[in-house]
N, C-alpha and C positions, 0 to 999 in steps of 0.2 A: 434474829429478824428485827425491823428498826422500828426504833422507838421516838415517841414524843414524851417528851418528861414536859408535866405543865405545871406549874405553882401561884397558887392565891392564896392570898392574907386574909382574904376576907370572906366571911361564910354566907352564901344568899342563896335564897331563890330560885331567884330572878336573875337573867341573862340582860346583861343592860348593853345595848347597845346607841352609841351616841349617832346623833343627826349628821355626823360632819360626814360619817361614812354612807346616810344615807342618798346626803346631797352631793357629796364630790367623787364618791366611788363607785358606790354602787352599780349605777348606770351605766359605765364604762365597761366595768368587768365582767369577765361570764358567767353563767351561772351557775356552775359548778362549783368556779371559784367561791361564791358568794358563799355555798353550804359549807365547802371545807372551812371558810374563815368562822362561820355562826358555828359548827360543833367545835372548833377549838374555845371558843368564846364560852360555848356551855361548859363544855369541860374544866374548865378553869376554875368552876363552882366547887372542885373536887381538889382538895389541898392534895398538893404530891402525886396529885390524879398521874396516871402515863396512858398514853393513848398508840398502838402501832398503825402503819400507813395504811398496813392490811385490816385494822379495824374500822378504819376509819373510810378505807375504801368500800365494807361491807355493807355499813349502817349505811349509807349515800347510793348504794349501787351504781359505783363508779369504781374503774380500773386505779391501780395502785399509781401509773403515770399520772392519771389525771390528779391524784392527792399532790404527788410531787411537783407539778405544771402548777397547780393551786398555790402550792407554797413557798415556789419562787418569786412567782407575780406577787403576791402580797409582799413578801419581802424586799422585792424589786420597789414597790408602790412605797415601802419605809413602815408598813403597817404592822407588821413580822418580824422576830427578830428572832434567830437562832445561831449558833456557834458550830460549823464542822469540826469534829475529833481528828488530831492526828493521827493515830493510831487506831487499829482493832477492829473486828469484821464488823462489829454491830452500833451504829451509829447512834446515840443517845442527845438528841439535839432537844434545847431547852425552849419553849417555846412560850415568847410572849406579846399575845398580841395587844396593840395598843393604839390608840388616837393621838395625833400633833396635829398641831393647828394649823402647820404649813405641811404640805406633802415637799418629802424628800426628794434628792436631784436621785433620778433613775439612774439604774445599776442596770448589767445587761442581767436578764434572766438565765439562770445556770437550766438544761436540760433535765440536768436529775439529779438526786442528793445520793450521794457516795461517799464513804471515810475517803481519807486520804491514805495512798498508799506509804508502804514500807517503802522504805530504800533496798530493799532485798526482793520484792515482789518487783519485774521487771515488766510485765505487762499490765502488772495496775499502775507501775509509773506511766506508761504511755498511754493509759487511759485519762489518768490523772491532766497528764501534759495536756490530750485533745480536747476535756472538756475546757480547760482553762482557756485555750484557743480560743472556741467554739464561744465561751462567754464574750472572750475580745472583739469577737467577729460581729455577735449582737452587739456591740456597743459601737462599733464602727457605724456597721448598718444606720443607728437609730442617729449617727449625726448625720450621714447622707441624706438620709430621709427626713431628717427633722421634726422623727416624732416620735414616738414610743410604740413600739414594734405592739400587733396586735398578734392574739395567739393564731391565726391564720400567717401572719407574717414570718411568727417564729416555725413554723410548718414547713413552709416554701423553704428559708432558708438550711431547715435540720434535714429537707429531702435533698438541696443541692449538695450536703456535704457528707450524709450517711450514703445517699440512693447514688447518685448521681458521680460521687467519691472527687468531686472537686475541692481544691483546696483552699485552707482559707485568706491565701494570699488573691487565689482566682476571682471569690465571690465577692471580694471587696472589691475590685476591679471592676468585676460586672455589675454591682449597683454603684459605682459611680461613673463607668460610663453610660447607664441607659440616665440616670441622673444629670449628666453631663447634656443630655441629646431631651430635656424636658421630661422625662420618662420616669415618674416615681412608683406608676401603677405596680405591685407587685406579682399581680396576673401577666403582665406586659414581660417583667424580668423573669418571670419564669420561662416565657416564649425565647427569650434571646439566652437563656441559657441551656435550654434544651436544642435548641440550634448551634448549639457553639459542642454538646453534646455529640450531637449526631457528625461533627463535622470535628470529630475528635482531638477535639482543643483542651489542653490541659497544663496549661503554662498562662504566664501572664503574656512574658513575650507574642507566644503564639494568636494569642487572642490583640493584643496589639495590633502585630499587622494584618491579622484579618479586618479588623477594626479601620486599619485605615484602607485598605483595599476595596473594601465595601463604600466606603465614602469617595473613595475615590471614584471608583462607578458610578453615584448616586450625582455626582457633578460632569461627568465626561459627559451622560445619557441629558442630563438640564443644557450643556454647550451644545449637544447635535442637535437641538431643539429651538436653540438660541435664547434660551432663559438665564440669565446670568445675575448674579447680585443677590440671589436666595438663595436658602436651603429648600427641601425639594418639601413637597407639603405632605402630611399624614398623607390621602389617598395616593400620593403619588411614589411613596416610600410601598406601599401596599404594592405598588403595579412591580417596582425597582426588584424588590424580595422575591417575587411569585417568577421574576423573568430570571433570577440567578439563582435562586435556591431552589423552588419547586421543577422547573422546566429544565436548570441547567445551563442556561445560556452562557458564553461565552461574553465580554465586554464586543468585542469587534462583531459577534453577531447583532447583538443586542444593537450597536451605532448603526448598524448596516441598517436595521429595521428602522432604526430615525431617522435616516436619509432617505429611506423610500416614502417616507410619509409624509417629509418636507414636501419632497418630491410631484407627488401625487395630490396633496391637498393645501400645500401650502402654507400650512399652521400646523402648530404643535399637537399632537392626539394623544397619550397616553393612550387611550381606546382602541384607534385606530393602530397604533403597533401593534398591541395585543392582537388584536386578530390577525398580524403578519407574521410574529412570531406563534401563537396558537396552529396557523398551519404548518409553517413550518417543522412544529413540535411534532404534529401526525402526519409530514412526512419523516421525518425521521431526519433532519438536518443535523450536523455533529460540525460543520466547519463552514469556512468558506468557498470554499470549490464544491460542495454541497449546493451552495446554492446557483454557481455559476455552472452546474450541472442543469439546478431544475430550470435555470434562464433561458438558457441554452433548447432545452425540450421546449420548451412555452413559445420560443421563438417560431421551431422548428413547426410546433403543432400547429399557430398561427398560421405561419405560411400555407401550411396545407390547407387549411380552411378556404383562405383566402382564392387559392389556383381553383379550388372544387369548385366555388362562388363564383368566378369569372370562368370556366367551363359550360356549368350550367344555363349563366346569363346568356353566353353565345348561339349554345343547342337551341334554346329559346326563342333567340330572333330570328336563326334559319328555320327554323320550324313554324314560326307563323307566316301565315300566307296576308299577303295584302291587298286587300279589298277593299274600293272605293264604296262609303256606306251610297244608299241609294238616295238623287235626288230627285226633282223636277226635273234637271235638266238630262237626265241620264237615264232616267225610268219608262222608254221606250224600247222596242224590239227593234235591233238593229237591221238593214236591208245590206242584200249585195246586187251588183250592177254586173253588164256582159259589155264592157267597154267597146270592142269591135262592134257589136252591134247597134250600137248608139252609133259609132260613126258612123256603118253603112247608110242607117239610115237619113242620116244629117247628108250627105251627098245625094240620094238621092232627090232630097226636095229643094 
């Protein structure tokens, strides 16, 4: 059982909490972390008292992992100090909660508290090395992001490391890549991580190759629209990502759609290109040959419609009767004459 050995040289029935803690530390700390810190202060009033992590968890109705994360948090803030044992199965950690005039420089938070392994325990050695690597990763992440990692930030990086099985080097490049592209949100970084996982990117070299290809696609598409000298806007990046990742179109198909957009409306329009690509997606277009087949079919259909239209027009004209409209000049009954009889009468006269 893991124990915390608490030592206090002052007997008192009062737990003292300095204003420095309230003013500068409490507001930004997780509520569970504050509870753990107060429990430690409370038990300092018991000389040579001992607390187990499980007991703290029971007192506060939280998990042991929550307790361990709280201990690591306050150690990183410089308000809690404890030493890790070099051997043995049960660590006895002397806890000395203290307030300082100035916050100490942040150290990377540890994901758990475990004794250092002996040289004979190979699996423990690997676990120890993994924890050390993870601590270094958290420290590097803080440097790139320019801030102290929050609890949710640490959980996200832990998810990359333990669930997605991304190496520390790959996670480091992931954060570097996102920060260089002006994205420091952990939500955005997680979306990129999941995208890499879906594409089975396992190494830094694979990630760099993929990033270079993606950037090349972006600037090629902007060039097809006649856009030069700037990076894609966030909304434009969303279109490009959807075309390449969600729709799965190759660059040559996307450029073809961009060219059709410019020919049709004579100006760049990601929305118009989206309508073309969406229609191609519905028609299961996979390559340029598929587009040529669709174009040929469209031309034949257009010619057939035009031919039918001309035939109907000719039929309509043939069936129409040319009848003059009645006027005052032709609105009378026609007369007939016997020219031979008229000639005979004229000769008799």
